[in-house]
C-alpha positions in Angstrom: -25.1 -8.7 1.5 -23.2 -5.4 1.8 -21.8 -4.0 5.0 -23.6 -1.1 6.4 -20.9 1.6 7.0 -20.6 5.3 7.0 -19.5 7.6 4.2 -16.1 9.0 3.8 -14.1 6.1 5.6 -10.3 6.9 5.2 -8.4 4.0 3.8 -4.6 3.5 3.5 -3.5 0.9 1.2 0.1 -0.5 0.2 0.8 -0.8 -3.6 3.5 -3.2 -4.5 4.9 -4.5 -7.7 8.1 -6.0 -9.1 7.1 -6.7 -12.7 7.3 -3.6 -14.8 7.1 -1.6 -11.6 7.2 2.0 -12.8 4.4 1.3 -15.3 2.3 -0.8 -13.1 2.5 1.6 -10.2 1.4 4.4 -12.3 -1.5 2.3 -13.8 -2.8 1.2 -10.4 -2.6 4.9 -9.2 -4.5 6.1 -12.2 -7.1 3.2 -11.9 -7.7 3.9 -8.2 -8.1 7.6 -9.0 -10.9 6.7 -11.3 -12.7 4.9 -8.7 -12.2 6.8 -5.4 -11.3 10.2 -4.0 -7.5 9.9 -3.4 -6.2 12.5 -0.8 -2.7 11.5 -0.3 -0.1 9.5 -2.0 3.5 8.6 -0.8 6.8 8.4 -3.0 7.6 5.1 -4.5 10.3 3.1 -2.6 12.4 0.4 -4.0 13.1 -2.6 -1.6 14.5 -6.1 -1.9 11.9 -8.8 -1.9 11.0 -10.3 1.4 10.6 -14.1 1.7 11.7 -14.9 -1.8 14.2 -14.2 -4.5 13.5 -12.1 -7.6 13.6 -8.5 -8.6 13.3 -5.7 -6.2 9.7 -4.4 -5.3 8.4 -0.9 -5.8 6.2 0.0 -2.9 3.8 3.1 -2.6 1.1 4.0 -0.1 -2.0 5.7 -1.2 -4.9 7.1 1.0 -8.5 7.7 -0.1 -11.9 7.8 1.1 -14.8 5.3 0.5 -18.3 4.4 1.6 -17.3 0.7 1.3 -16.5 -1.7 4.1 -13.3 -3.7 4.0 -14.6 -6.9 2.3 -16.8 -4.8 -0.2 -13.8 -2.6 -0.8 -11.6 -5.7 -1.6 -14.2 -7.3 -3.9 -15.4 -4.4 -5.8 -12.4 -2.3 -6.2 -9.1 -3.6 -5.2 -9.1 -7.3 -6.3 -10.9 -6.3 -9.7 -8.0 -3.7 -10.4 -5.4 -6.4 -9.6 -7.1 -8.8 -12.0 -7.4 -6.3 -14.8 -3.6 -5.6 -14.4 -2.8 -9.4 -14.7 -2.3 -10.2 -11.0 -2.2 -14.0 -10.6 -2.5 -15.3 -7.0 -0.3 -18.5 -6.4 0.6 -20.5 -3.4 3.7 -18.4 -3.0 2.4 -15.2 -1.5 5.7 -13.7 -2.0 6.0 -14.4 -5.7 6.8 -11.6 -8.2 3.5 -9.9 -9.2 2.3 -7.2 -11.6 0.4 -5.5 -8.8 -0.6 -6.0 -5.2 -3.3 -3.7 -3.5 -3.4 -4.3 0.2 -5.5 -2.4 2.8 -3.4 -1.5 5.8 -5.5 1.1 7.8 -9.2 1.4 7.5 -11.0 4.0 9.4 -8.2 4.3 11.9 -8.1 0.5 12.6 -5.0 -1.5 11.6 -5.9 -4.5 9.4 -2.3 -5.4 8.5 -0.4 -6.0 11.8 2.6 -6.3 9.8 2.9 -2.6 9.3 5.2 -2.2 12.3 7.5 -4.8 11.2 8.1 -4.4 7.7 10.0 -1.5 6.2 8.2 -1.7 2.8 4.9 -1.0 4.5 6.0 1.4 7.2 8.1 3.8 5.2 5.6 4.7 2.4 2.6 4.9 4.8 4.7 6.9 7.3 5.0 9.5 4.7 1.1 10.0 4.5 0.1 9.0 8.0 3.3 10.0 10.2 1.3 10.2 13.5 -0.5 6.9 13.4 0.4 5.1 16.6 1.1 1.6 17.6 -1.4 1.0 20.3 0.9 -1.2 22.3 3.8 1.1 22.5 2.6 4.6 21.5 5.5 4.8 19.0 4.4 6.8 15.8 4.7 5.5 12.4 7.2 8.3 11.5 9.5 7.0 14.4 9.2 3.4 13.2 9.9 4.6 9.5 13.1 6.5 10.7 14.4 3.3 12.3 13.9 1.2 9.2 15.6 4.0 7.1 18.6 3.7 9.2 19.0 0.1 8.8 17.3 -1.1 5.6 18.3 -1.0 1.9 15.7 1.2 0.6 15.8 3.8 -2.4 13.2 6.5 -3.1 12.0 6.8 -6.7 10.0 10.2 -6.7 10.0 10.4 -10.5 7.5 7.4 -10.6 4.7 9.5 -9.7 6.1 13.0 -10.2 3.4 14.0 -12.8 0.5 12.7 -10.6 
């Protein structure tokens, strides 16, 4: 049964990959653009893997509007794109992957509480939603991102999506 929701819900997602990251980031963004109205996209940031060893990840944030609720969004758009791109979910949630499309903020509501504690989420999303506030502290995402950039090894790759 579908969820009853309003039209034009803003959604902010995190896109991550560490297998052919330039190509897979571009493919994921193109695939999303064919399915939803994209209104903002961050630069792509290279970050070390968290919780595992392996190649660095490329992380991008993308914002779009939809009429779908969170579960319908995952099942009808995000997970099918991941599957089409060869994403295989394993017991190791930090394993290398072709693509990861994770909702972070939906209709102003935080659905990924690690946003405030993980640089690979906070920095790209801060580029496209800098004024989003931590309800507990009032700290903006832009402030959190500046803190991460002062202490984390992150490298920007504006060329990944330069044509889009």
